[in-house]
VEXGUKE-900936 format. One line per field, with one value per residue (C-alpha): residue number from 0; residue in one letter; x, y, z. Coordinates in Angstrom, 1 decimal, always signed. Last residue first. Layout:
N
n = [NUM | ...]
res = [a | ...]
c1 = [X | ...]
c2 = [Y | ...]
c3 = [Z | ...]
END
This chain:
469
n = [468 | 467 | 466 | 465 | 464 | 463 | 462 | 461 | 460 | 459 | 458 | 457 | 456 | 455 | 454 | 453 | 452 | 451 | 450 | 449 | 448 | 447 | 446 | 445 | 444 | 443 | 442 | 441 | 440 | 439 | 438 | 437 | 436 | 435 | 434 | 433 | 432 | 431 | 430 | 429 | 428 | 427 | 426 | 425 | 424 | 423 | 422 | 421 | 420 | 419 | 418 | 417 | 416 | 415 | 414 | 413 | 412 | 411 | 410 | 409 | 408 | 407 | 406 | 405 | 404 | 403 | 402 | 401 | 400 | 399 | 398 | 397 | 396 | 395 | 394 | 393 | 392 | 391 | 390 | 389 | 388 | 387 | 386 | 385 | 384 | 383 | 382 | 381 | 380 | 379 | 378 | 377 | 376 | 375 | 374 | 373 | 372 | 371 | 370 | 369 | 368 | 367 | 366 | 365 | 364 | 363 | 362 | 361 | 360 | 359 | 358 | 357 | 356 | 355 | 354 | 353 | 352 | 351 | 350 | 349 | 348 | 347 | 346 | 345 | 344 | 343 | 342 | 341 | 340 | 339 | 338 | 337 | 336 | 335 | 334 | 333 | 332 | 331 | 330 | 329 | 328 | 327 | 326 | 325 | 324 | 323 | 322 | 321 | 320 | 319 | 318 | 317 | 316 | 315 | 314 | 313 | 312 | 311 | 310 | 309 | 308 | 307 | 306 | 305 | 304 | 303 | 302 | 301 | 300 | 299 | 298 | 297 | 296 | 295 | 294 | 293 | 292 | 291 | 290 | 289 | 288 | 287 | 286 | 285 | 284 | 283 | 282 | 281 | 280 | 279 | 278 | 277 | 276 | 275 | 274 | 273 | 272 | 271 | 270 | 269 | 268 | 267 | 266 | 265 | 264 | 263 | 262 | 261 | 260 | 259 | 258 | 257 | 256 | 255 | 254 | 253 | 252 | 251 | 250 | 249 | 248 | 247 | 246 | 245 | 244 | 243 | 242 | 241 | 240 | 239 | 238 | 237 | 236 | 235 | 234 | 233 | 232 | 231 | 230 | 229 | 228 | 227 | 226 | 225 | 224 | 223 | 222 | 221 | 220 | 219 | 218 | 217 | 216 | 215 | 214 | 213 | 212 | 211 | 210 | 209 | 208 | 207 | 206 | 205 | 204 | 203 | 202 | 201 | 200 | 199 | 198 | 197 | 196 | 195 | 194 | 193 | 192 | 191 | 190 | 189 | 188 | 187 | 186 | 185 | 184 | 183 | 182 | 181 | 180 | 179 | 178 | 177 | 176 | 175 | 174 | 173 | 172 | 171 | 170 | 169 | 168 | 167 | 166 | 165 | 164 | 163 | 162 | 161 | 160 | 159 | 158 | 157 | 156 | 155 | 154 | 153 | 152 | 151 | 150 | 149 | 148 | 147 | 146 | 145 | 144 | 143 | 142 | 141 | 140 | 139 | 138 | 137 | 136 | 135 | 134 | 133 | 132 | 131 | 130 | 129 | 128 | 127 | 126 | 125 | 124 | 123 | 122 | 121 | 120 | 119 | 118 | 117 | 116 | 115 | 114 | 113 | 112 | 111 | 110 | 109 | 108 | 107 | 106 | 105 | 104 | 103 | 102 | 101 | 100 | 99 | 98 | 97 | 96 | 95 | 94 | 93 | 92 | 91 | 90 | 89 | 88 | 87 | 86 | 85 | 84 | 83 | 82 | 81 | 80 | 79 | 78 | 77 | 76 | 75 | 74 | 73 | 72 | 71 | 70 | 69 | 68 | 67 | 66 | 65 | 64 | 63 | 62 | 61 | 60 | 59 | 58 | 57 | 56 | 55 | 54 | 53 | 52 | 51 | 50 | 49 | 48 | 47 | 46 | 45 | 44 | 43 | 42 | 41 | 40 | 39 | 38 | 37 | 36 | 35 | 34 | 33 | 32 | 31 | 30 | 29 | 28 | 27 | 26 | 25 | 24 | 23 | 22 | 21 | 20 | 19 | 18 | 17 | 16 | 15 | 14 | 13 | 12 | 11 | 10 | 9 | 8 | 7 | 6 | 5 | 4 | 3 | 2 | 1 | 0]
res = [x | x | x | x | x | x | x | x | x | x | x | x | x | x | x | x | x | x | x | x | x | x | x | x | x | x | x | x | x | x | x | x | x | x | x | x | x | x | x | x | x | x | x | x | x | x | x | x | x | x | x | x | x | x | x | x | x | x | x | x | x | x | x | x | x | x | x | x | x | x | x | x | x | x | x | x | x | x | x | x | x | x | x | x | x | x | x | x | x | x | x | x | x | x | x | x | x | x | x | x | x | x | x | x | x | x | x | x | x | x | x | x | x | x | x | x | x | x | x | x | x | x | x | x | x | x | x | x | x | x | x | x | x | x | x | x | x | x | x | x | x | x | x | x | x | x | x | x | x | x | x | x | x | x | x | x | x | x | x | x | x | x | x | x | x | x | x | x | x | x | x | x | x | x | x | x | x | x | x | x | x | x | x | x | x | x | x | x | x | x | x | x | x | x | x | x | x | x | x | x | x | x | x | x | x | x | x | x | x | x | x | x | x | x | x | x | x | x | x | x | x | x | x | x | x | x | x | x | x | x | x | x | x | x | x | x | x | x | x | x | x | x | x | x | x | x | x | x | x | x | x | x | x | x | x | x | x | x | x | x | x | x | x | x | x | x | x | x | x | x | x | x | x | x | x | x | x | x | x | x | x | x | x | x | x | x | x | x | x | x | x | x | x | x | x | x | x | x | x | x | x | x | x | x | x | x | x | x | x | x | x | x | x | x | x | x | x | x | x | x | x | x | x | x | x | x | x | x | x | x | x | x | x | x | x | x | x | x | x | x | x | x | x | x | x | x | x | x | x | x | x | x | x | x | x | x | x | x | x | x | x | x | x | x | x | x | x | x | x | x | x | x | x | x | x | x | x | x | x | x | x | x | x | x | x | x | x | x | x | x | x | x | x | x | x | x | x | x | x | x | x | x | x | x | x | x | x | x | x | x | x | x | x | x | x | x | x | x | x | x | x | x | x | x | x | x | x | x | x | x | x | x | x | x | x | x | x | x | x | x | x | x | x | x | x | x | x | x | x | x | x | x | x | x | x | x | x | x | x | x | x | x | x | x | x | x | x | x | x]
c1 = [-53.0 | -52.2 | -49.4 | -47.9 | -47.7 | -46.3 | -43.4 | -42.6 | -42.5 | -40.3 | -37.9 | -37.4 | -37.7 | -41.0 | -43.0 | -46.3 | -47.2 | -50.6 | -50.4 | -53.2 | -52.1 | -48.7 | -49.1 | -46.6 | -43.6 | -42.9 | -41.6 | -38.0 | -36.5 | -39.1 | -37.9 | -40.6 | -43.6 | -45.8 | -49.5 | -51.4 | -49.3 | -50.8 | -47.7 | -47.5 | -47.7 | -44.7 | -42.7 | -43.6 | -42.5 | -39.1 | -38.6 | -39.3 | -36.9 | -33.9 | -31.3 | -32.6 | -33.2 | -32.2 | -34.5 | -33.0 | -32.8 | -29.4 | -27.7 | -29.0 | -31.9 | -31.8 | -35.1 | -37.7 | -41.3 | -44.2 | -47.8 | -50.4 | -52.3 | -51.8 | -49.0 | -49.7 | -49.9 | -48.1 | -46.4 | -42.9 | -43.6 | -44.8 | -41.9 | -39.4 | -41.1 | -41.0 | -37.3 | -36.5 | -38.5 | -36.7 | -33.2 | -33.5 | -32.2 | -28.8 | -28.0 | -26.7 | -29.7 | -29.0 | -31.9 | -32.8 | -36.5 | -37.7 | -35.3 | -35.1 | -34.8 | -34.7 | -34.7 | -34.5 | -35.7 | -34.1 | -32.6 | -35.8 | -36.7 | -38.9 | -38.6 | -38.5 | -35.2 | -32.9 | -34.5 | -35.2 | -31.7 | -30.2 | -32.2 | -31.1 | -27.4 | -27.8 | -29.4 | -26.5 | -24.0 | -26.0 | -26.0 | -29.3 | -30.0 | -30.5 | -30.4 | -29.8 | -29.6 | -29.8 | -30.6 | -28.1 | -29.9 | -32.9 | -35.1 | -38.8 | -39.6 | -39.2 | -39.7 | -39.0 | -39.8 | -38.7 | -40.6 | -38.7 | -40.0 | -37.3 | -36.2 | -33.9 | -30.9 | -28.4 | -30.5 | -32.5 | -34.8 | -38.5 | -39.2 | -42.3 | -42.9 | -43.8 | -43.6 | -47.3 | -49.4 | -51.5 | -54.2 | -54.1 | -50.3 | -48.6 | -44.9 | -43.1 | -39.6 | -40.5 | -43.2 | -40.7 | -38.9 | -41.6 | -40.4 | -38.5 | -36.0 | -36.1 | -33.5 | -33.7 | -36.5 | -37.7 | -37.8 | -35.3 | -36.5 | -34.2 | -33.6 | -30.8 | -29.0 | -27.1 | -24.6 | -22.0 | -22.8 | -21.2 | -18.2 | -15.5 | -17.9 | -17.3 | -19.7 | -22.6 | -25.3 | -27.1 | -30.1 | -31.7 | -35.2 | -36.4 | -35.4 | -33.5 | -30.3 | -30.6 | -29.7 | -26.9 | -24.9 | -22.0 | -20.8 | -17.4 | -16.5 | -13.3 | -11.0 | -7.6 | -8.5 | -11.3 | -9.0 | -6.6 | -9.1 | -7.0 | -8.5 | -12.2 | -14.1 | -15.1 | -18.4 | -16.8 | -18.1 | -16.1 | -17.4 | -16.8 | -15.5 | -16.8 | -14.8 | -16.4 | -14.1 | -15.2 | -12.9 | -11.2 | -8.1 | -5.4 | -7.5 | -9.2 | -5.9 | -4.3 | -7.2 | -6.8 | -3.2 | -3.9 | -6.7 | -4.4 | -1.6 | -3.8 | -5.6 | -2.4 | -0.4 | -3.2 | -3.9 | -7.0 | -5.0 | -1.9 | +1.5 | +4.1 | +3.6 | +4.4 | +2.1 | -0.9 | -3.9 | -7.7 | -10.0 | -10.4 | -11.3 | -14.5 | -16.3 | -14.4 | -17.0 | -15.9 | -17.6 | -16.7 | -15.2 | -12.1 | -12.3 | -8.6 | -7.2 | -9.7 | -8.8 | -5.1 | -5.7 | -7.7 | -4.9 | -2.3 | -4.6 | -5.1 | -8.5 | -10.5 | -14.0 | -14.7 | -18.2 | -19.4 | -22.9 | -25.2 | -28.2 | -30.8 | -31.6 | -31.9 | -35.0 | -33.3 | -33.3 | -31.7 | -28.9 | -28.3 | -27.9 | -25.5 | -23.4 | -23.2 | -22.2 | -19.4 | -17.9 | -18.2 | -15.9 | -13.5 | -16.0 | -15.1 | -18.1 | -17.3 | -19.3 | -19.5 | -22.0 | -25.6 | -27.6 | -24.8 | -25.7 | -29.0 | -27.4 | -24.6 | -27.0 | -28.8 | -25.5 | -24.4 | -27.5 | -27.3 | -23.6 | -24.1 | -27.2 | -26.8 | -25.4 | -22.0 | -22.2 | -21.5 | -19.0 | -19.2 | -16.0 | -16.3 | -13.4 | -14.0 | -12.5 | -15.7 | -18.2 | -21.2 | -24.6 | -26.5 | -24.6 | -23.7 | -26.3 | -29.1 | -28.0 | -28.4 | -31.9 | -32.8 | -31.5 | -30.9 | -27.2 | -27.2 | -23.9 | -22.5 | -20.5 | -18.0 | -18.6 | -15.9 | -12.4 | -9.7 | -6.8 | -5.5 | -7.4 | -6.1 | -2.5 | -0.3 | +2.6 | +3.2 | +1.7 | +3.6 | +2.1 | -0.4 | -0.8 | +2.7 | +4.4 | +2.5 | +3.5 | +7.1 | +7.0 | +5.5 | +8.1 | +10.9 | +9.4 | +9.3 | +12.8 | +14.3 | +13.0 | +12.6 | +11.5 | +8.0 | +8.1 | +5.7 | +2.8 | +2.0 | -1.0 | -1.1 | -4.7 | -4.6 | -5.3 | -5.7 | -3.4 | -3.4 | +0.3 | +2.1 | -0.5 | -1.0 | -0.3 | +2.9 | +4.4 | +7.8 | +9.3 | +6.3 | +4.2 | +1.3 | -1.5 | -4.2 | -6.8 | -5.2 | -1.9 | +1.0 | +3.6 | +6.8 | +8.2 | +11.5 | +11.5 | +14.4 | +17.4 | +17.9 | +20.6 | +20.9 | +20.2 | +23.3 | +24.3 | +26.1 | +28.7 | +29.4 | +33.0 | +33.8 | +33.8]
c2 = [+58.1 | +61.9 | +61.5 | +58.9 | +61.5 | +64.3 | +62.0 | +61.0 | +64.6 | +65.5 | +62.8 | +64.4 | +63.1 | +61.3 | +58.9 | +57.5 | +54.1 | +52.5 | +48.8 | +46.5 | +46.4 | +48.1 | +51.3 | +51.8 | +54.1 | +52.8 | +55.4 | +54.4 | +57.8 | +59.5 | +57.4 | +55.0 | +55.1 | +52.1 | +51.1 | +47.9 | +44.9 | +41.6 | +39.4 | +39.8 | +43.6 | +43.5 | +41.4 | +43.7 | +46.7 | +45.2 | +44.2 | +47.7 | +49.2 | +47.3 | +49.5 | +52.0 | +55.6 | +58.5 | +60.3 | +63.7 | +64.8 | +66.6 | +63.7 | +61.3 | +58.9 | +55.6 | +54.2 | +51.5 | +51.5 | +49.1 | +49.4 | +46.6 | +47.8 | +51.5 | +52.8 | +52.7 | +55.8 | +56.1 | +59.3 | +58.2 | +54.6 | +55.7 | +58.1 | +55.3 | +52.9 | +55.7 | +56.3 | +52.5 | +52.2 | +55.2 | +54.0 | +50.4 | +51.3 | +51.8 | +48.0 | +46.1 | +44.3 | +41.3 | +38.8 | +37.6 | +37.0 | +40.6 | +43.5 | +45.3 | +49.0 | +50.3 | +54.1 | +55.4 | +59.0 | +62.3 | +63.0 | +61.8 | +65.0 | +64.9 | +68.2 | +66.5 | +67.9 | +68.3 | +65.9 | +63.1 | +63.5 | +63.2 | +60.0 | +58.6 | +59.2 | +57.4 | +54.4 | +54.4 | +54.0 | +51.1 | +49.2 | +47.3 | +43.6 | +44.3 | +47.9 | +49.8 | +53.5 | +54.3 | +57.6 | +58.9 | +61.5 | +59.1 | +57.6 | +57.6 | +55.1 | +54.8 | +51.2 | +50.4 | +47.3 | +46.6 | +43.8 | +42.2 | +41.6 | +39.9 | +40.6 | +37.9 | +38.6 | +38.9 | +39.7 | +42.7 | +44.5 | +45.4 | +47.0 | +46.6 | +49.2 | +48.6 | +51.2 | +51.4 | +48.3 | +47.2 | +44.7 | +41.0 | +41.1 | +38.2 | +39.2 | +39.3 | +37.9 | +34.3 | +34.9 | +36.7 | +33.3 | +32.0 | +28.6 | +27.6 | +24.8 | +21.8 | +20.9 | +17.4 | +14.9 | +16.0 | +19.6 | +22.5 | +25.2 | +26.6 | +29.9 | +30.3 | +33.6 | +35.3 | +37.9 | +36.9 | +36.1 | +33.0 | +31.0 | +32.7 | +32.9 | +34.7 | +35.5 | +33.3 | +33.2 | +30.1 | +31.1 | +28.8 | +28.6 | +26.3 | +28.6 | +27.5 | +27.1 | +30.8 | +31.7 | +31.9 | +29.3 | +30.8 | +29.9 | +30.6 | +29.6 | +29.2 | +28.2 | +29.5 | +33.1 | +32.1 | +29.5 | +32.4 | +33.2 | +31.1 | +28.6 | +28.7 | +30.7 | +34.0 | +34.9 | +36.1 | +33.0 | +30.9 | +29.4 | +25.8 | +24.8 | +22.2 | +21.7 | +20.8 | +19.2 | +19.0 | +16.4 | +17.6 | +15.6 | +18.3 | +21.2 | +19.2 | +17.6 | +21.1 | +22.4 | +19.4 | +20.2 | +23.9 | +23.1 | +20.7 | +23.2 | +26.1 | +24.0 | +22.3 | +25.6 | +27.5 | +24.7 | +22.5 | +19.2 | +19.6 | +20.8 | +18.3 | +18.9 | +16.5 | +13.9 | +16.0 | +16.8 | +16.9 | +17.8 | +21.5 | +20.7 | +19.1 | +17.2 | +16.9 | +16.4 | +14.8 | +15.2 | +13.5 | +10.6 | +8.8 | +6.1 | +5.2 | +8.7 | +10.1 | +7.3 | +8.1 | +11.8 | +10.9 | +8.6 | +11.4 | +13.9 | +11.9 | +12.5 | +9.4 | +8.0 | +7.3 | +7.1 | +6.3 | +7.7 | +5.0 | +6.0 | +3.3 | +4.5 | +8.2 | +9.0 | +11.8 | +9.6 | +6.9 | +9.2 | +10.2 | +6.6 | +6.0 | +9.0 | +7.7 | +4.2 | +5.7 | +7.3 | +11.0 | +14.0 | +13.3 | +12.4 | +12.0 | +11.7 | +10.4 | +10.7 | +8.8 | +10.5 | +9.9 | +8.7 | +9.8 | +13.5 | +13.2 | +11.5 | +14.0 | +16.9 | +15.4 | +14.6 | +18.2 | +19.7 | +17.5 | +18.2 | +21.9 | +21.9 | +24.5 | +22.0 | +23.8 | +27.4 | +27.9 | +27.7 | +26.0 | +26.2 | +25.1 | +24.0 | +23.7 | +21.0 | +20.3 | +23.0 | +22.6 | +24.0 | +27.0 | +29.9 | +28.2 | +30.1 | +29.3 | +25.6 | +25.4 | +26.8 | +24.3 | +21.2 | +18.5 | +19.3 | +20.6 | +19.9 | +22.9 | +23.3 | +26.2 | +28.7 | +28.6 | +29.9 | +29.5 | +31.7 | +33.6 | +36.9 | +36.9 | +36.9 | +33.9 | +32.8 | +29.1 | +26.9 | +25.0 | +21.8 | +22.0 | +18.6 | +17.2 | +20.6 | +21.1 | +17.6 | +18.3 | +21.5 | +19.8 | +17.1 | +19.7 | +21.6 | +18.6 | +17.4 | +20.8 | +21.0 | +24.6 | +24.4 | +23.5 | +26.2 | +25.1 | +27.4 | +30.2 | +32.3 | +35.8 | +37.2 | +39.7 | +42.7 | +42.7 | +44.8 | +42.4 | +41.5 | +43.0 | +41.5 | +43.7 | +42.6 | +40.9 | +37.6 | +36.7 | +35.3 | +36.5 | +34.5 | +35.9 | +33.4 | +36.0 | +35.7 | +33.3 | +35.2 | +32.8 | +33.1 | +31.0 | +28.5 | +26.6 | +23.0 | +22.4 | +20.5 | +17.2 | +16.9 | +13.2 | +12.3 | +11.7 | +8.2 | +7.9 | +5.2 | +4.2 | +4.0 | +0.9 | +1.1]
c3 = [-17.8 | -17.6 | -15.0 | -17.4 | -20.2 | -18.0 | -16.8 | -20.4 | -21.5 | -18.6 | -19.8 | -23.2 | -26.8 | -26.5 | -28.7 | -27.4 | -29.0 | -28.8 | -29.4 | -30.6 | -34.2 | -34.7 | -36.7 | -39.5 | -39.2 | -35.7 | -33.2 | -32.2 | -33.0 | -30.8 | -27.8 | -26.4 | -24.2 | -24.8 | -24.3 | -25.2 | -24.1 | -25.2 | -25.5 | -29.3 | -28.9 | -26.6 | -29.0 | -31.9 | -29.9 | -29.1 | -32.7 | -33.9 | -31.4 | -32.7 | -30.9 | -28.3 | -29.1 | -26.8 | -24.4 | -23.5 | -19.9 | -20.2 | -18.4 | -21.0 | -20.8 | -22.8 | -24.0 | -23.0 | -21.9 | -21.4 | -20.2 | -20.3 | -17.2 | -16.5 | -14.3 | -10.5 | -8.4 | -5.1 | -6.3 | -5.3 | -6.4 | -9.9 | -10.1 | -9.5 | -12.0 | -14.6 | -14.0 | -14.2 | -17.5 | -19.0 | -18.1 | -19.3 | -22.7 | -21.0 | -21.5 | -18.5 | -17.2 | -15.0 | -14.6 | -11.2 | -12.0 | -11.3 | -11.9 | -8.6 | -7.6 | -4.0 | -3.2 | +0.4 | +0.4 | +1.4 | -2.0 | -3.8 | -5.6 | -8.7 | -10.6 | -14.0 | -15.3 | -12.3 | -9.8 | -12.4 | -13.8 | -10.3 | -9.7 | -13.0 | -12.1 | -8.8 | -10.5 | -13.0 | -10.2 | -8.7 | -12.0 | -12.4 | -11.6 | -7.9 | -6.9 | -3.6 | -3.0 | +0.7 | +2.4 | +4.9 | +7.1 | +7.2 | +4.6 | +3.8 | +1.1 | -2.6 | -3.9 | -7.5 | -9.5 | -13.1 | -14.9 | -17.7 | -21.2 | -23.4 | -26.9 | -28.2 | -30.5 | -27.6 | -24.6 | -25.5 | -23.1 | -23.2 | -19.8 | -17.7 | -15.0 | -11.3 | -8.5 | -7.8 | -8.3 | -11.3 | -10.3 | -9.9 | -10.1 | -11.9 | -12.0 | -15.3 | -15.5 | -15.9 | -18.5 | -20.7 | -21.1 | -23.5 | -24.8 | -21.7 | -22.3 | -20.0 | -17.5 | -15.9 | -15.6 | -12.2 | -13.5 | -13.6 | -16.0 | -18.6 | -20.3 | -22.8 | -23.1 | -25.9 | -24.7 | -27.3 | -30.9 | -32.7 | -33.5 | -31.4 | -28.5 | -25.2 | -22.3 | -23.5 | -20.8 | -19.5 | -17.3 | -14.8 | -13.4 | -10.6 | -7.8 | -4.7 | -6.7 | -7.6 | -11.2 | -13.6 | -15.5 | -17.5 | -20.9 | -22.4 | -26.0 | -27.8 | -24.9 | -23.9 | -23.0 | -20.6 | -19.0 | -18.2 | -15.5 | -13.1 | -10.8 | -9.7 | -12.3 | -10.9 | -9.1 | -5.9 | -4.1 | -6.5 | -9.8 | -10.8 | -14.2 | -16.7 | -19.8 | -23.1 | -25.8 | -29.4 | -31.0 | -34.3 | -33.5 | -33.5 | -32.3 | -29.6 | -28.4 | -28.3 | -26.2 | -23.8 | -23.3 | -22.7 | -20.2 | -18.3 | -18.2 | -16.9 | -14.3 | -13.1 | -12.8 | -11.0 | -8.5 | -8.9 | -8.7 | -6.5 | -7.8 | -9.0 | -12.7 | -15.6 | -14.0 | -15.1 | -13.0 | -13.5 | -10.6 | -11.4 | -15.1 | -14.0 | -15.5 | -18.8 | -21.6 | -24.9 | -28.3 | -31.6 | -29.7 | -31.0 | -28.3 | -28.3 | -28.7 | -26.2 | -23.7 | -24.1 | -23.4 | -20.3 | -19.1 | -19.6 | -17.8 | -14.7 | -13.2 | -14.3 | -14.2 | -17.9 | -19.3 | -22.9 | -23.6 | -25.1 | -23.0 | -22.3 | -18.7 | -19.8 | -17.8 | -15.8 | -12.7 | -14.8 | -16.0 | -12.4 | -11.3 | -14.2 | -13.3 | -9.7 | -10.9 | -13.1 | -10.0 | -9.4 | -9.2 | -12.0 | -14.6 | -18.3 | -20.5 | -24.0 | -27.2 | -30.5 | -32.8 | -34.1 | -31.1 | -28.8 | -29.5 | -27.7 | -24.6 | -24.7 | -24.4 | -21.5 | -19.7 | -20.4 | -18.8 | -15.7 | -15.3 | -15.3 | -13.2 | -10.4 | -8.0 | -7.6 | -8.9 | -12.6 | -15.4 | -18.8 | -20.9 | -24.6 | -26.8 | -30.5 | -32.7 | -34.5 | -33.7 | -31.3 | -32.1 | -33.5 | -31.9 | -28.6 | -26.7 | -29.2 | -29.3 | -25.5 | -25.7 | -28.5 | -26.7 | -29.4 | -29.3 | -32.9 | -34.8 | -36.5 | -39.6 | -39.8 | -42.6 | -45.2 | -45.5 | -48.2 | -47.5 | -50.5 | -49.8 | -46.2 | -47.4 | -46.8 | -44.5 | -44.6 | -42.0 | -39.3 | -38.1 | -35.2 | -33.6 | -34.3 | -33.7 | -30.4 | -29.2 | -30.2 | -28.2 | -25.2 | -25.3 | -25.5 | -22.7 | -20.4 | -21.5 | -20.9 | -17.4 | -16.5 | -12.9 | -11.7 | -9.0 | -6.3 | -5.6 | -3.2 | -4.1 | -5.5 | -5.8 | -2.9 | -5.2 | -9.0 | -11.1 | -14.1 | -14.4 | -11.5 | -9.1 | -6.0 | -2.5 | -3.5 | -2.4 | -3.7 | -6.9 | -9.0 | -11.5 | -13.7 | -14.0 | -14.8 | -12.0 | -9.6 | -9.7 | -9.0 | -6.3 | -6.6 | -4.2 | -4.7 | -3.7 | -1.3 | -2.7 | -1.1 | +1.6 | +2.1 | +5.7 | +7.9 | +8.7 | +12.0 | +12.1 | +15.7 | +17.0 | +19.0 | +22.8]
END
């Protein structure tokens, strides 16, 4: 019997695995429970090592050099600088969050839960911009027909927005070069992939590399690029958080998908103020700006109820009136302290101050605090309103109609001033509120028509005042 030739398979080198942190992008040769870069736990995920291809890095370096030529070293006084020009989007609330409009060459990242309205808002903004500028909408999650159907549902049937259904980065870059749009939306960055990397779309390496390449295109061509990013169950942007460091502006959509109201908050903005918010209402014709957002956060009680106090808070440059609700109920051996929209640790501190300086003990009571409307309040000026709401619920006596309060309360029981107190009081008076308790340093020098202001410098003084109403 003749000998048979057995062909053995070619021994290809095995792909090397590395572990990449989904929060900061740090790589490690093996899995670790704690990221060595940012210290986060259980964030390292396995990925394919892309190697150190000289050709790839040489191409990237030449691309960077072409888009961003080297500049000579100069002192700050010698550098010519002028205010950046902004192009309004036609949506007033969105322009407020962006700082007045979009900036040429800027990169904006918009994050939010799926279905909350990111694509709807951007399509409305692009439709308005398309009347004066060339725009491009790149969709990686829908077909062009689906985008067209959505535009018709929004009443934008005659829209001149250019649409490209593509997920390959190189083809998207070629389309941007051919179309030369002033504004380009990438929906979403998690679906885009580059041929230069072998990992799957949505992986840490792909998201980081694609975002970096698109940022270089924006800076080199002057095209404003808006990236859409999804948010995970933990509230972080899907993929690495290095996206937030790459881009110029980061906006977050907030709100319950079951509610008709949405908040857009600026977390980072190199061209404007942060912590600005835009308030929208979801309608059959898309998202509409809310002219009086305070109406969302105020409940409509027929009569004043115990445990309710209205706070005048600041969101960026905008004073907002928010209703703080508190419920104090009989607890057990382990009473609960729960808060929605207010920091839980700060709630525990306020209860201790009430006990020590105002003689109001709630150590054996369950205490629940809620900021109406789903708004998150992080400023300490909410302390006084929260404490007055808690004492109102504990005593079972409602605060008077048309009552507002604001001010920070220290551990020694002192009531400290809040920034821009005059604007807060004027906003409350404009909306028909008649009585206010504020820190003594925020007392107005001139009387505000229709508003009686009581200035206090101790928490016990504020408690005595509301007991006398």
